[in-house]
LOTITI-755214 format. One line per field, with one value per residue (C-alpha): residue in one letter; x, y, z. Coordinates in steps of 0.2 Angstrom, whole numbers, plus 5000, padded with zeros to 4 digits. Layout:
BEGIN
r [a/...]
xx [X/...]
yy [Y/...]
zz [Z/...]
***
This chain:
BEGIN
r [m/p/r/f/f/p/l/f/v/l/l/f/v/s/f/l/a/l/n/a/c/d/v/d/g/e/g/g/g/d/s/s/d/e/w/v/p/p/p/p/p/e/h/g/v/q/l/s/i/d/s/l/v/l/q/p/g/e/e/i/e/k/c/r/t/a/k/a/p/a/l/i/g/g/m/v/t/r/i/e/l/v/a/r/p/g/l/h/h/t/v/v/y/k/l/n/q/d/l/d/p/d/e/v/d/c/f/g/v/p/d/s/a/m/e/g/f/a/i/p/e/p/l/f/a/s/t/s/q/v/t/e/e/t/l/d/f/p/e/g/v/g/v/a/f/e/a/g/q/q/i/i/f/n/f/h/y/i/n/v/t/p/e/p/i/d/a/e/i/f/i/n/l/h/y/a/n/e/e/e/e/l/e/e/a/r/f/y/a/f/g/n/m/g/s/i/d/i/p/a/g/h/s/q/r/l/t/s/t/c/d/f/p/s/d/l/n/v/f/s/a/t/p/h/m/h/k/l/g/t/g/m/s/v/q/l/n/r/g/d/e/v/v/p/v/l/s/e/e/g/w/e/g/a/g/s/t/y/f/d/p/p/e/a/v/t/a/s/d/t/m/t/f/t/c/e/w/r/n/t/t/d/t/d/v/s/f/g/q/t/y/n/d/e/m/c/f/v/f/g/f/v/y/p/a/p/a/a/v/w/g/f/d/y/n/d/v/c/v/t/e/s/s/v/i/e/p/l]
xx [5000/5008/5012/5004/5004/4993/4985/4971/4978/4970/4978/4972/4980/4984/4994/4977/4969/4966/4962/4945/4948/4940/4935/4935/4936/4918/4921/4914/4898/4886/4896/4881/4877/4881/4889/4902/4915/4916/4929/4944/4942/4950/4960/4963/4966/4955/4958/4951/4948/4945/4939/4936/4923/4913/4903/4885/4886/4905/4910/4927/4936/4953/4966/4977/4993/4999/5005/4996/5004/5018/5013/4999/4994/4985/4967/4953/4936/4925/4925/4915/4911/4904/4904/4895/4882/4887/4899/4896/4909/4926/4938/4954/4967/4982/4998/5013/5024/5030/5023/5027/5012/5002/4984/4979/4963/4960/4948/4949/4968/4982/4993/5008/4999/4995/5004/5007/4990/4981/4971/4978/4968/4954/4953/4936/4923/4908/4890/4885/4878/4879/4886/4885/4890/4897/4904/4906/4916/4910/4916/4934/4936/4946/4955/4974/4980/4998/5007/5014/5003/5005/4987/4977/4962/4950/4935/4921/4910/4896/4887/4869/4863/4862/4874/4892/4895/4909/4916/4923/4926/4930/4934/4937/4947/4944/4958/4956/4965/4982/4979/4965/4968/4958/4954/4959/4945/4948/4939/4931/4924/4914/4908/4904/4912/4913/4895/4886/4879/4863/4857/4848/4829/4832/4833/4846/4846/4863/4866/4884/4890/4907/4917/4923/4942/4941/4930/4925/4912/4904/4901/4894/4888/4886/4879/4886/4877/4875/4860/4852/4851/4833/4838/4850/4849/4862/4861/4872/4872/4875/4872/4853/4851/4848/4851/4845/4857/4850/4837/4837/4826/4835/4853/4855/4858/4857/4862/4874/4868/4877/4875/4873/4879/4890/4886/4898/4902/4914/4925/4911/4899/4895/4888/4876/4871/4859/4859/4845/4845/4833/4842/4830/4843/4848/4865/4871/4879/4892/4904/4914/4919/4907/4890/4884/4892/4887/4893/4888/4897/4895/4908/4911/4921/4925/4935/4947/4957/4960/4979/4978/4968/4955/4939/4948/4952/4934/4937/4946/4932/4916/4905/4891/4875/4863/4860/4843/4841/4824/4816/4808]
yy [5000/5017/5028/5045/5058/5056/5073/5082/5088/5101/5099/5108/5103/5120/5114/5107/5124/5135/5154/5160/5166/5175/5166/5176/5192/5190/5186/5172/5166/5174/5179/5184/5167/5160/5144/5140/5126/5112/5113/5101/5086/5086/5070/5069/5078/5090/5089/5103/5111/5129/5136/5137/5147/5139/5150/5144/5128/5125/5107/5102/5087/5090/5080/5088/5079/5083/5074/5073/5080/5069/5072/5060/5043/5027/5020/5031/5026/5040/5051/5066/5076/5093/5102/5116/5112/5107/5092/5077/5067/5067/5053/5053/5041/5034/5032/5021/5034/5052/5065/5083/5095/5098/5101/5095/5091/5072/5057/5048/5050/5058/5046/5050/5042/5025/5011/5000/4997/4998/5013/5019/5013/5025/5030/5037/5041/5051/5047/5055/5073/5073/5088/5080/5062/5053/5036/5027/5011/4996/4994/4987/4992/5006/5011/5015/5032/5034/5050/5059/5049/5054/5057/5063/5073/5071/5082/5083/5099/5104/5121/5118/5135/5152/5160/5157/5145/5142/5125/5120/5103/5098/5080/5076/5060/5055/5043/5030/5031/5024/5010/5002/4987/4988/4977/4985/4988/4991/5000/4990/4995/4985/4992/4989/5001/4992/4987/5004/5008/5018/5024/5040/5038/5021/5013/5001/4988/4982/4968/4963/4950/4951/4939/4942/4938/4930/4928/4945/4956/4969/4984/4997/4999/5015/5017/5028/5034/5049/5060/5047/5034/5029/5016/5004/4988/4978/4960/4948/4930/4916/4900/4900/4914/4931/4946/4962/4976/4992/4998/5016/5026/5039/5044/5060/5059/5040/5036/5023/5007/5002/4984/4982/4969/4968/4955/4940/4933/4919/4918/4908/4922/4936/4953/4957/4975/4982/4999/5007/5022/5032/5041/5055/5065/5064/5058/5040/5038/5027/5026/5042/5055/5069/5073/5069/5052/5037/5026/5010/5007/5001/5003/5003/4995/4977/4969/4960/4970/4958/4955/4966/4980/4972/4977/4989/4977/4974/4962/4950/4950/4955/4948/4956/4945/4954/4970/4974/4989/4995/5010/5023]
zz [5000/4995/5010/5012/5025/5040/5039/5030/5014/5003/4986/4970/4954/4948/4932/4925/4928/4913/4914/4907/4889/4875/4859/4843/4854/4860/4878/4889/4895/4907/4922/4932/4937/4954/4950/4963/4961/4974/4988/4987/4997/5015/5012/4993/4977/4966/4947/4936/4919/4923/4911/4893/4883/4869/4857/4851/4841/4845/4850/4857/4863/4870/4880/4893/4900/4917/4933/4950/4965/4972/4990/4992/4984/4989/4986/4981/4988/4982/4966/4964/4947/4946/4929/4920/4908/4890/4896/4885/4894/4903/4906/4917/4911/4921/4911/4913/4904/4907/4895/4894/4899/4884/4878/4860/4851/4852/4851/4867/4870/4859/4849/4860/4874/4866/4875/4860/4853/4870/4876/4893/4909/4914/4932/4929/4915/4917/4912/4896/4897/4916/4926/4944/4948/4964/4964/4981/4980/4990/5007/5007/4989/4980/4964/4965/4961/4964/4970/4955/4943/4925/4919/4903/4907/4892/4890/4877/4878/4866/4866/4859/4866/4857/4870/4874/4889/4901/4901/4919/4926/4944/4950/4968/4973/4991/4998/5011/5027/5026/5039/5028/5018/5002/4987/4971/4958/4940/4926/4912/4895/4882/4865/4847/4835/4818/4817/4819/4802/4802/4785/4783/4787/4795/4813/4819/4833/4837/4850/4856/4869/4878/4888/4906/4908/4925/4941/4946/4955/4944/4954/4941/4923/4913/4896/4883/4866/4856/4850/4839/4853/4858/4870/4878/4888/4897/4904/4913/4906/4919/4909/4907/4919/4913/4925/4919/4923/4915/4903/4897/4885/4875/4877/4887/4905/4906/4924/4930/4939/4955/4962/4981/4983/4968/4955/4955/4938/4932/4917/4908/4910/4898/4896/4882/4878/4864/4857/4847/4836/4824/4810/4806/4796/4778/4781/4785/4802/4809/4824/4827/4840/4837/4843/4825/4825/4836/4849/4859/4875/4893/4906/4925/4938/4943/4957/4961/4948/4933/4929/4913/4906/4896/4886/4875/4861/4857/4843/4856/4869/4860/4846/4836/4840/4828/4818/4812/4801/4796/4787/4798]
***
């Protein structure tokens, strides 16, 4: 267990902060609102993106590389997200390599951060179109976040309003007490990228099944789609037993499902998820990073931590069960 100082620490990751700026010389969003950032945790770290200005109709996805403070590390047992409206998603990735501080346009992670052909392991990923979210790990469980950890802070913002908006994100990481012995959790992600194909004026219903790498406890499940999504369902398959996990209508603000107690699965069990879309546009739509493209993912946390990051090479662990395309 990494050692950290037995005192309350108020740490703000200042190198992640970005001063408010003008875009095209038109200034920022409405400064008269009373939005107040959350305070840092008493025993932990606060990560932030503070702040950017988006003009009406503007969409950005950026990756900022930085290092967490070197004074504290250990097991995180609670993660809190607070952001201004317009956030589509944010992901904090943990890297095993050092990178210079930088900020670039990206899709997920920049090429410089790819570890071979694997996407770096996420520490946390938010629910789609949600501006407040709290993740409490089960008792006796946490996720590792080392002192001085190299990270990438990915954030995707969309301004669908007629006025400029401010983009601000705050993530609080609360650490366990140093004397606690915790079981390590790990992030998982299942998805189907290659089979999303929604012709203009058609619907698609896409079902995929993915394998678990070992005996695990599934603690959470979060769906992720884009604006054509009309629904998503997820289930666990234990032989002939089907365990419903979640069923969401639409795509915006679909919440995470937390299991209490966590669902135990074996290496012979699977997870099946179905995404549905209605393409009312005059353009064919497939997988992609923007608001106008589509996605079909389910992600969350499992424990004990699998030996390796998994669920990112979808061709190895997931298969397409069916794809039904029909005219509207």
